[in-house]
C-alpha positions in Angstrom: -5.7 41.7 -13.1 -2.7 41.8 -15.0 -2.2 43.3 -18.3 -0.1 41.2 -19.7 -1.8 38.6 -21.6 1.2 35.5 -20.8 1.0 36.3 -17.4 -3.2 36.2 -17.5 -2.0 32.9 -18.8 0.2 32.0 -15.9 -2.6 33.1 -13.4 -5.3 31.0 -15.0 -2.6 27.9 -15.4 -2.0 28.2 -12.1 -5.0 28.2 -11.0 -5.5 24.4 -12.6 -2.6 23.4 -11.1 -3.9 25.0 -7.6 -7.0 22.6 -7.8 -5.7 19.8 -9.4 -2.5 19.9 -6.2 -5.4 20.2 -3.4 -7.3 17.2 -4.5 -4.1 15.2 -4.1 -2.7 16.3 -1.2 -6.6 15.6 -0.3 -6.3 12.3 -1.2 -3.4 11.9 0.6 -4.8 12.9 3.8 -7.7 10.1 3.2 -5.8 7.3 2.7 -2.9 8.4 5.7 -6.0 8.3 8.1 -7.6 5.0 6.6 -3.9 2.6 7.0 -4.3 4.4 11.0 -7.7 2.8 11.1 -7.1 -0.2 9.5 -3.8 -0.7 11.4 -4.2 -4.1 12.9 -6.9 -5.2 10.6 -7.1 -7.9 7.5 -7.3 -4.2 5.2 -3.9 -2.4 7.2 -0.8 -4.2 5.1 -3.5 -3.0 1.4 -4.1 1.0 2.8 -0.8 1.1 4.3 0.5 0.2 1.0 -2.4 2.4 -1.0 -1.0 5.3 1.1 2.9 5.0 0.0 1.9 4.9 -3.4 0.1 8.2 -3.0 3.1 10.0 -1.0 6.0 8.8 -3.5 3.5 9.7 -6.9 2.4 13.0 -5.3 6.4 13.4 -4.5 7.4 12.4 -7.6 5.1 14.8 -9.5 6.2 17.8 -7.5 2.7 17.6 -5.5 5.2 17.6 -2.1 8.5 17.8 -1.8 10.6 14.4 -1.7 11.9 15.0 1.7 7.9 15.7 3.1 7.2 12.3 0.9 10.4 10.3 3.1 8.9 11.9 6.3 4.8 11.1 6.6 5.5 7.7 4.7 8.0 7.8 8.2 5.5 8.8 10.6 3.0 6.4 9.8 4.5 3.6 9.8 5.4 4.4 13.2 1.9 5.1 13.9 1.1 1.6 12.5 3.5 0.5 14.3 1.7 1.4 17.3 -1.5 0.5 16.8 -1.0 -2.8 15.6 1.3 -4.1 18.5 -0.5 -5.0 21.6 0.0 -3.3 25.4 2.3 -5.3 27.1 
């Protein structure tokens, strides 16, 4: 444990941020899975929109990097397009 008062405070605030960021990252995974699961159904576009919004917000808040959010959105869209189109 640190001896310096400011460092003790940083340890506490870092832990709060870690827990909050963990919740956001967990929700990102949940929304992504939901969007893929509902691909091709009536609820599909809404689930995709919500997942993209959550990714953008996480990037804006600094929970994930902006490029990581863009990459995840791109990969998510590819997966949904593949699941939505019927096999030829």
